[in-house]
C-alpha positions in Angstrom: 0.0 0.0 0.0 3.0 2.2 0.6 4.0 1.9 -3.1 0.6 3.2 -4.3 0.7 6.1 -1.9 4.2 7.1 -3.1 3.4 6.8 -6.8 0.0 8.5 -7.2 0.5 9.7 -10.7 2.8 7.2 -12.4 0.9 4.1 -11.4 -2.3 5.2 -13.0 -0.2 6.3 -16.0 1.0 2.7 -16.3 -2.5 1.4 -16.0 -3.8 3.8 -18.7 -0.9 3.1 -21.0 -1.3 -0.7 -20.6 -5.1 -0.4 -21.3 -4.3 1.8 -24.4 -1.8 -0.7 -25.7 -4.0 -3.7 -25.2 -7.0 -1.8 -26.8 -4.9 -0.9 -29.8 -3.5 -4.3 -30.4 -7.0 -5.9 -29.9 -8.5 -3.5 -32.4 -5.8 -4.1 -34.9 -6.0 -7.9 -34.5 -9.8 -8.3 -34.5 -11.1 -5.1 -36.2 -12.8 -3.4 -38.0 -16.0 -3.6 -36.0 -18.1 -1.0 -37.9 -20.3 -2.0 -40.8 -18.8 -1.0 -44.2 -20.0 2.2 -45.7 -22.9 2.0 -48.1 -22.1 1.5 -51.7 -22.4 4.3 -54.2 -25.3 2.7 -56.0 -27.4 2.5 -52.8 -26.6 6.1 -51.9 -27.6 7.3 -55.4 -30.8 5.1 -55.3 -31.8 6.6 -52.0 -31.3 10.2 -53.2 -33.1 9.6 -56.5 -36.0 8.0 -54.5 -36.1 11.0 -52.2 -36.2 13.4 -55.2 -38.9 11.4 -56.8 -41.1 11.5 -53.7 -40.5 15.3 -53.4 -41.5 15.9 -57.0 -44.7 13.8 -56.6 -45.6 15.6 -53.4 -45.0 18.9 -55.1 -47.3 18.1 -58.0 -50.0 17.0 -55.7 -49.9 20.3 -53.9 -48.5 18.8 -50.6 -45.4 20.0 -48.9 -42.6 17.6 -49.4 -41.4 16.0 -46.2 -37.7 16.4 -45.5 -35.9 13.0 -45.6 -33.6 12.2 -42.9 -30.2 10.7 -43.9 -29.9 7.2 -42.6 -26.2 7.1 -41.7 -26.2 10.3 -39.6 -27.0 8.6 -36.3 -24.7 5.6 -36.8 -21.8 5.3 -34.3 -18.4 4.4 -35.7 -16.9 2.1 -33.2 -13.5 2.0 -35.0 -13.0 5.7 -34.6 -14.1 5.6 -31.0 -11.6 2.8 -30.2 -8.7 4.5 -32.1 -9.3 7.9 -30.4 -9.8 6.4 -27.0 -6.6 4.4 -27.3 -4.7 7.5 -28.3 -6.3 9.6 -25.6 -5.3 7.0 -22.9 -1.8 6.9 -24.3 -1.5 10.7 -24.0 -2.9 10.6 -20.5 -0.3 7.9 -19.6 2.5 10.2 -20.9 1.1 13.2 -19.0 0.9 11.0 -15.8 4.5 9.9 -16.4 5.6 13.5 -16.8 3.8 14.6 -13.6 5.2 11.6 -11.8 8.7 12.6 -12.9 8.2 16.1 -11.6 7.0 14.7 -8.3 10.2 12.5 -8.1 8.2 9.3 -7.9 9.6 5.8 -8.3 11.5 5.5 -11.6 10.2 2.0 -12.6 6.6 3.3 -12.5 7.5 6.4 -14.5 9.3 4.3 -17.1 6.4 1.8 -17.3 4.0 4.7 -18.0 6.4 6.1 -20.6 6.9 2.7 -22.3 3.2 1.8 -22.4 2.0 5.2 -23.5 4.8 5.7 -25.9 4.5 2.2 -27.2 0.9 2.8 -28.0 1.6 6.0 -29.9 4.5 4.3 -31.7 2.2 1.4 -32.7 -0.3 3.9 -34.2 2.6 5.7 -36.0 4.0 2.5 -37.3 0.7 1.4 -38.7 0.2 4.8 -40.3 3.7 4.7 -41.8 3.2 1.2 -43.2 -0.1 2.4 -44.8 1.6 5.4 -46.4 4.5 3.3 -47.8 2.1 0.7 -49.2 0.0 3.5 -50.8 3.0 5.0 -52.4 4.2 1.6 -53.7 0.7 1.0 -55.1 0.7 4.4 -56.8 4.1 3.9 -58.4 3.0 0.4 -59.6 -0.2 1.9 -61.2 1.8 4.7 -62.9 4.3 2.2 -64.2 1.6 0.0 -65.6 -0.1 3.0 -67.2 3.1 4.3 -68.8 4.1 0.9 -70.1 7.2 0.6 -68.0 5.8 -2.2 -65.8 8.0 -4.9 -64.5 5.0 -7.2 -64.5 
């Protein structure tokens, strides 16, 4: 109990950082959890149907009822998980900073820094891999279009 009372900021930072890292790895391994966005054809069909109903209501002399977009109220679980993981990692880093300023135990400060920094590094690594793969794909498409393809 004495350890917890001496490390009031860095131990919660370790906990927040560990939760953020586990959440990020879990979401990367088992995600995405949100339903895929609607196809272009279904969006166009919905809009055309709404315009048709509005025109028919206008010809009958009725006031057209405003249509409510279906996707507005949907919650994107993937964005919530990403943002909450990043927020917990930042909170862990802030707790580590405060714990360092209070001269708390170094192992708990380092733990909070490792877990929080590891989570942010994991997100940065995934983003970097996505950017590199996108650039390689773009170069491959341009090389096929210009006729200089190695394939």
